[in-house]
N, C-alpha and C positions, 0 to 999 in steps of 0.2 A: 323473427325466425323461432321455430320450435324444434326440439329433437327428443327422441325417445330412447331411453335405456331399458330394453326389454330383457327381463331376467327369467330364464327357464327354471323348471323345478329342480334341475341338477345343480343350479347356482351359476351356470354359465351365462354369458351376455351375448346378445345378438349385435353384430356389427354388419354394416352394409358397405360393399365395395362399389365405389362410384364407377360408372361406365367410362371407358377409356376416352370417349370423345368429349366428355364434360369437363368443366373447370375442376381442378384437382382430380382428374381421371386416374383410376387405379388406386387411389387412396381409400382407406377404410374410415367410415364415419358412423355416428349414430343416426339412424334414419329420421327424416322429418322434413320440414320446408317452411314455406312462407305462411304468414298469417294474412289472410285476404281481408278486404274491407267487409265489415259486418261480422267477423269472426272474433272470438277470444281465443287466447292461446290453446287451451284444452280442446275446444271444438276444432280448430285448425289442425291440431295433432291427430285427432281421431280421422279426419278426412285424409290427411297426408299419408298416414299409415295404411289406410285402406287402399289408397292409390298406389303406394309404393311396394307394399308387402302383401296386399290382399287379405289382411286379417282385420277382425272387428275388435276394437278396444272401447271400453266404456270410460268416459271422462271421470266417473266417480272413483275409478281405481288408479288414476294418475296422481303421483306425488311429486311435488317440486323437489328437484335434487341439486339445483344450482344453475349458474349462467356463465357464459364467457362472452367477451366483447373484443372487438378490434380496438386498437388504441386510438384515442382522439386524434383526428387529422388524417387517418388512414385513407379516408375518402370522404366526400361530402356528408354521407349518412353512414357512419361506421355500423357494421353489423353487430347485433346482439342476438345470442341464441339462449333460449330458455330450455333447460333440460328437465325432463320429467321421467320418472321410473314407472314401470308397470310390470306386474307379475301375473296378471290374468288377462286372457284374450281368447278369441274364438278363431279357429282356422290354423293353417300351417304357413308360417312366413315364407315368401319366395320373392325373388328380385324381379318384380313386374316391370320395372323401367330400365332394365338392363343391369349390368354388373353382376354381383352375387351377394349372397348373405351367408354368414358363418356364425357359429356359436363358440365363444371363447372364455377361458378362465380369466380372472383378473390379470394374471401375469401375462398370458397370451395376448389379451386385448392391449395391454400396455406397451407390447413390443411391435404392434401393427404400425405401418406407416399411415399417418393420419394428417388431415389438414390442421393447420395452427389452432383453430378454435376447438376442434375435437380433441386435441392433445390437452388442452386446457379443461375441457369438460371431463375427460377420462381422469385427469389428475384429481379434480375435485370429488368425483364420484368414488373412485377407488382408493383414495388416500388412507382410509381407515379400514379397509377390508382386507381379509387375509388373502394370500395368493391362492 
């Protein structure tokens, strides 16, 4: 799995609210998704972000920012999410697969209700940033 921490020029971060009918519905997350067969993580993220947000990102501008993983034994194949940051893109992000998008300060993003792995990703990303 891959996820994107998209930072706007004003320093706020984009978060995606999951559609109510999906697993973790109503919770806020870093947008992203699965790495398909034949893809590497950056190319999968470029595709997922185009599908979810309708924007174009260039893999050259993706910077690894950390990862989060489910505990061993959580399921037969525990989920691992690789988080990348990006500060350059083309287009205006929109929630194409339902839910909503919003821009948040570090403090606001930290206070959002998030799935467990996104809580871990946010903690890693924001731990050394000012509010």
